[in-house]
N, C-alpha and C positions, 0 to 999 in steps of 0.2 A: 358498797355505795355510800354508806355513812362515813367511812374512813376517807373516801375520795372527797366528799363534800366538806368535811372538817379540814382536810388538807388544802382545799381551794380557798376556804375562808381564812385559814391561817396564813396562806401564801399572800392573799389579798391584803390582809392586815399588815404583814411584814413589808410588802411593797408600798403600802400607804405610809407606814412609818418612815421608811427611807425617803419617800417623796417629801413628806412634811419636814424632815430634818436635813434635807440635802445640802443646805447652806450653812449648817451649824458648826462648821469648822473654818469658816471664812476668816474670822479674826485670829484664831489660833495659828493658822497657816502663815499669817502676816506678822506674827509677833506682837500683836496688839492685846493688851490686857482685856479680858472679857468677863462679863458677869456670868456667874454659874446659874444653873437651874432652868435653862431654856426648855419649854414644853413643846412637844410636837405640834406644829401649826400655829401656836400662839407665841412662841419665843418667850420673851420676858413680859409680855403685855397682858397675861391672863388676869391678874388682880385689877388692872385698870379697866379692861373690857367688861369684867364682871361687876364693876363699880364697887369693889371692896376697898379700893383706895383711889385717891385723886391723883392727877398727873403731877401736881406739885410735890406731894409726898413720895411718889414713885421716883421722880427725878432726883429729889434731895437724898433719898436713901442710897441710890447708886453713887451719887456725887460724894457723899460722906464716906462710903465704904471703899472708895478708890482714891483716898487722899494720898498724895505723892505721885499720882499718875497725871500726865498732861491730858490724856484722852483715854476713853474706855469704849470697848465695843459692846453693843446691845443687839439683840435680835428682835426687830419690830415685826412680830408675826414671823414670816419666813424670810424677811429681808434684813440684811445687815444695816445697822444704824450706828453712827459714830457720835458719842457725846464728847464735846471738848470742854475742858475744865479751866484752862488758863486764859486770863484776859488778853494776853498777846495773841493767842490763837483766835479768840473771838474777834479781836480787832482785824485780823487777817481776813476772816470770813465776811464780816459785816462791812468793812471799810477798805482796807488796803488792797485786797484782791476781790473786791465786790463783783467784778465781771465774771469771776469763776463760780460765784455762789449767788447769782443775782435773783434767783427765784425763791419765793416762799413755797412750801410744800403742799399747801391746801389748794385743791383745784375743784372747780364745779363744772358741770356740764351746761354750757350755754343754752342748750335746748330745754333742759329741766329747770335751770335757775338763771334765766337771762339777765335779771337785774343784779343779782349777786355777782355774776360773772364780770360785771363792769367795775366792781370794787377795786380801787388801786392796790389793795393788799393782795389781790389775786391775779392782777394783770401782769403781763411781762412785755418786754421789748418796747416798740414804738407806742403801743396802746397805753402802757403804763406811764411812759414819759408824758404823753399828751394829757392823760387824766391827772397826773400829779401837777402838771403845769397849771391846769385850771383851778385845782383845789388850792395850790400855793398862792395863786392870784387872789382867791377868795379870802385867804387867811393871812394876807399881808398886814402889816401894822396899820396902814391907812384903812383897809377894809374892816379890820377888827374894831376900829373906833366906830365905824358905821354900824356894825353888827351889835356893838355894845348898847346902842339905843334900843334895840329890840329886847336885849337881855334886861335892861333897866325896867322896861314895861312889865316884864314877867316878875321881876323882883317886887314890884308894887303889889301885883296879884298874889304872889307868894306870901308877902307880909300880911296882907288882908286875910288870907286863908288861916294863918296861924293865929292872928288876933281874934278871929271869929271862934276858933277852937278854945281860946283862953278868955272869952268874953266874960264869963261868970265864975271863973276859977283862977287860982294862983298858979296852977301847973296842970299840964296835960301830958298824957303818955302817947308817944309816937313810935312807930317802927321806922327806922331811919331810911332803909332802902325804899320803902313805899313813899315816904315823904319826899326824899330827894329825887326819886324817879319822876314824881309829878312835876317837880321844878324843871329838871333837865329836859323832859319830854315837851313841856310847854315852851321852853327856850328854843328847842328844835323847831317846833311848830311855827313860832314867830320868826326866829332868825333865819330859818331855811326857806320857809314857804310863805311867810307873811299871813298866816291864818291862826285862828283860835284852836288850840289843841284840846280844849275842854278838860284839862287835867286836874283842875281844882273844882270842877262841878260834878259832884257825885250823881246828880240826876242824869248826866250825859256820859257816865262812865263806860257804857258799852260802845261808844263811838270815839272815845278819847285816844290820844296818842299814847297815853300810858298803857292802855290795853293792848295796843299794837306791839309795844315793846315787850310786854309779858307774853304775848303769843309767840314771840321769837325766842326769848331768853329764859322764861320761867323754867326752873328745873323739873318740869313734868316728865313722866315716863316717855312720852312722845319725843320731847326735845332732847332728852338724854340719848335715846336711840338714834335720833338724827345726828346729834353731835358725834356719837361713836362711829356711825357709818361715814360721815363726811370727813371728820378730822382724824380718826384713828384707823379706819379700815376703808380707805377710798377705793381699793380694788374691788371690794364687795359691793360698794355703792354703784359701780359700773353695771351691775346686774339689776339691783333694786331701783336705781335711778330716783332716789329720794331727794327732794329739794330742800335747801336750807330755809328759804323764804316761803311761808305758806301762801297758797294761791290767792287768798283774799287780801293778803298784805301786798302782794305783787300788783293786783288789780287796783288797790287803793292808791298806791304811789303813782302808778302810770296815769290814772285818771286825774289825780290832783295836779301832778306836774304838767300834764298836757293843758289843763284848763288855766292854771296860773301863768304858765309861760305864754300862752296865747294872749292873755290879758296884759302881761308885761310888754310884749312886743307891740301891742296895739296902742296902749295909753302912754307909754314912755315916761310915766310919772316916777320920779326918784323915790325909792323905798329902801328900808333898812333890812333887806333880807338877801339870802343866798341866790334865789332865783332871779332877783333883779340884777345882781352882779353877773349872772350867767347871760341874761339878755343884753346887758351892757357889753360884755365880752364878745357876744355875737356881732354886735354892731361895729366893734373895734376891728374884729377879724374879717368882717364882711361875709360871714358864712353862717347859715342857720344850722344849729346843732341838732343832731338826731335826738328825738324825744326820749328814746330808750336810754341813750347815753346820759342825758341830763337826769332822768329818773334814777339811774344807777348811782350817779354822783350824789344826788339828793338822799338816796337811801343810805349811802356811805356816811353822809352827814348825820343821818338819824341813828345809825348803828353805833357810830363812834361817839357822837355827842350826847346820846341819851343814856343807854344802859351802862356803858363804861364809865361815863362821868358820874352818873347817879351812884354807881357802885363805889367809886373812889370817894365821893362825898360822904357816903354812909360810913365808911371805915375811918375817915377823918373825924366825923362826929363821934364815933365810938371811942377813938383815942382821946379826944378832947374831954369826953365824959369820964374816961378812966384816969385822966391825968389833969386834975383841976388846975394845977400850977401852970401847965402849958396853956390851958384854955384862958386863964386870966392874963397871962402875958400876951397872948394873941389878941385878946379883947382890948387891951391897952393900946396895942399898935393900931388896931382898927379904928378906935375912937380918936386917936391922935391924928391919923391920916384924914379921917372924915372932917375933923375940926379945921384942917387946912384947906378943905374944899367946900366949906359952907354946908357940911352934912350930905353932900352929893357923892354918889358913886361915879368916879371918872376913870378914864383909861389911865391917866397919869397917876392917879391915886392908887389904883390897884397895882401898878408897877412898883410903887414905893413900899408896898406891904411885903418886905423881905422876910420877916418872920413867918408870914403866911406861906411863902415859898418853902421855907425850911420844914414847916409842918406838913405841907403837901408832899415834899420829897421823902421825908422820913416815913410817912404813911405808905407811900408806894414802895419804899424799901421793904417794909414789913409785909405788905400784901400787894404785890404787883398785879395789875389787871391781866397781864400775860405772864403766867407762871413759868412758861417755857417757850422757846422759839425753835422752829425747824426750818432749815434752809436746804435747798437742793443744789448739788453741784451741777454746773452747766458746762464746765470745761475742766479737763483733768488738771489736778493740782496736788502738789506734795506738801502736806502739813508736817512741820517739825516742832516737837515739844521741847521744853527746856530740859526734860529728863532724858533726852536722846531718842525717844519714841518717834518713829517716822511712819506716816501713813500716806500712801499715794491714793488719793480720792478720785474715783472714776465718775464720769458724767452719769447723773441719775441717782447717785448715792445721797442720802439725806444726813444732815448734820443737826444734832440736838444741842441747844444752848440752854442749860438749866438756870433760868433767870432767878427764881426764888432761892435756889441753893446758893448762888453767888451772893445774893443780898444778905444771906445769913452766915456767911463764912467768916469765922474769927480771924482768918488770915488777912482780911481786908477791912474788918470792922471790929472795933473794941466793944466788947460786951454786946454782941449783935442782937440778943433777945431783948435788950433794953430799948424802950421808946425814948429817943433823945434827938429832938430837932436841932440841937446845937451841933450835931455832926455836919450840918449843911450851912453853918454860919459862914460869913464872908471870909474869915481868917482860917477856916478849917476845910472848906469844901474843895479848895485847890489841891489838897493832899489826897482826895478820894481817887482810888483807882478807877479811871473812867469806864473801862469795859467790864467792871465788876458791878456797875450800877446801870441797869438797862430798863427803866420803866416804860420808855417809848421806843425801844430799839436804838439802833445807831446806824451811821452811814447814810448812803443815798436813800434807803428805804425807811428812815426814821419817821415816826408817825407825823403825817402832814397836819393833822388837826390838833396837835398837842397844845398850841398856844390858845386856840379857841376853847379847849377843855379847861385850861387853867383860868381863862378869863371868866367863864360862867361859874366855875367852882368858887373862885375868890369872891365874886359878886354875891352869890347865894349865901356863902358863909358870913359875909359882912352883914347881910340882913339878919341872920340868926344872932350873931355875937353882940350886936349893938343894943339888943333889947332883951335877950333871953340867956339864961344859964342852962347848960346841958348837963343833966345828971343821969347816971346809969340806972336802969331799972333792973330789978332782980330777975325779970323774965329773960334777960340776956345771959346766955350760957358762956361763962368765962372759965377756962380759956376757950377761945373760939374753935369750933370744929367745922370744917367745910363739907358741904354735900358732894359726895363723889359723883362724877358724870355731868356736873353743871358746866356750862360754857364759861361763865365768869365765876370767880370765887364767891360762894354763897354760904353764909354761916347757917348751921342748923338752928332752928328756932327763931332766927331773925336777930336784928340789933335794936333792942328796945331802950328808949330813954325817956326822961321827963324833960320838957321845956318849962322852965320857971321864969316868970317875969323878974327882971332886975329891979 
């Protein structure tokens, strides 16, 4: 009896092993180079799912270990995943043959996450086109000039907040992500909804837009698990049905958008915010938009304009503190431009800050907000690498683009570990391999809000640089080490600096 039981258990384990590894010859059979060491059921993702490493380091290691190959096969748990390494192949996927790879791989259940499901990043087909059309309208040059008026109001509040912290001292210590997330969250509150986000009022911190951002993005255990389920193991999330947006955040945005939109429709008073533009677009199209759809678009504005922009600003601040010569050169440009516009922040003036653009791009080259991109094949296509490797990609297969690894590849960047904004100077940026630099993606799905992000970041940095010097605090751990499992790149220990009056 005991022998029979042992035999049954052994047989079950053998059967389970073969089930969990049934696809692990997929790449070998097709002559595609493949990473060694796939574990049953986990494939090559064990270290990522256990949060021993982050996705950026995971992708970069595979990228570096397969130098000379145009593409390499990975096993994403039990599914074959193709990493493409050449800019020309990336161009094919993101732009030239976009229709064959038109979907991002992240999907959410509309019943579990109804507002997140309307995010343009997640939508496909006609719904994606309509959503992108509305957001493109909101972020056109003419509309950005309108939104800048809301940003400038926040800049005044931001400056007053810092001045208050420095009222009786020559310098004060700040954690950059906390500081800049207050600013970007307040911008979103004003520029998207036309309301006060209470981001600089510590007495109201429990109802502030900053807290809402932390509820979604802070690298807590809950958020790490949700990130893993939704972004790394979506098949498992079909069972658990965990939502990306917390219920109280969903309720907050629905209620806020419904109330504000009703007011915008009723009073028709011109305002400098996104919801006014949506009400204006309603009148132009002669059709009342669904509240859930507008709330979803407004949430997209919040997600992209708050945490992502705050994160980018914090890394810019870190690099400026770490490279005083860059900071001083940027300050000179800021002061020069401001002097031409009577000390005012203007749309035209911000566009003239070309060195600011260089600093912005070099920071995103070092630490992109999206360390990797995944696309899903929607129509069969044959990818051909310069090394002769050919892969016929079937519908449903996912493609991995290792963004951060490309940004650090010496094949495309001289001394890639060096922080050098001059790479993006007017006379050098034309020589950059376009599809080896992907801070906002490329092709038809390039980030629709990137110009709004640049606008608010440049305005906020102008406020800092014209009055304060940024100096690195010893509390910042250099070199930076990122927290595994976080949705956005998040340094361990934070980014601490001193702001000193000039």
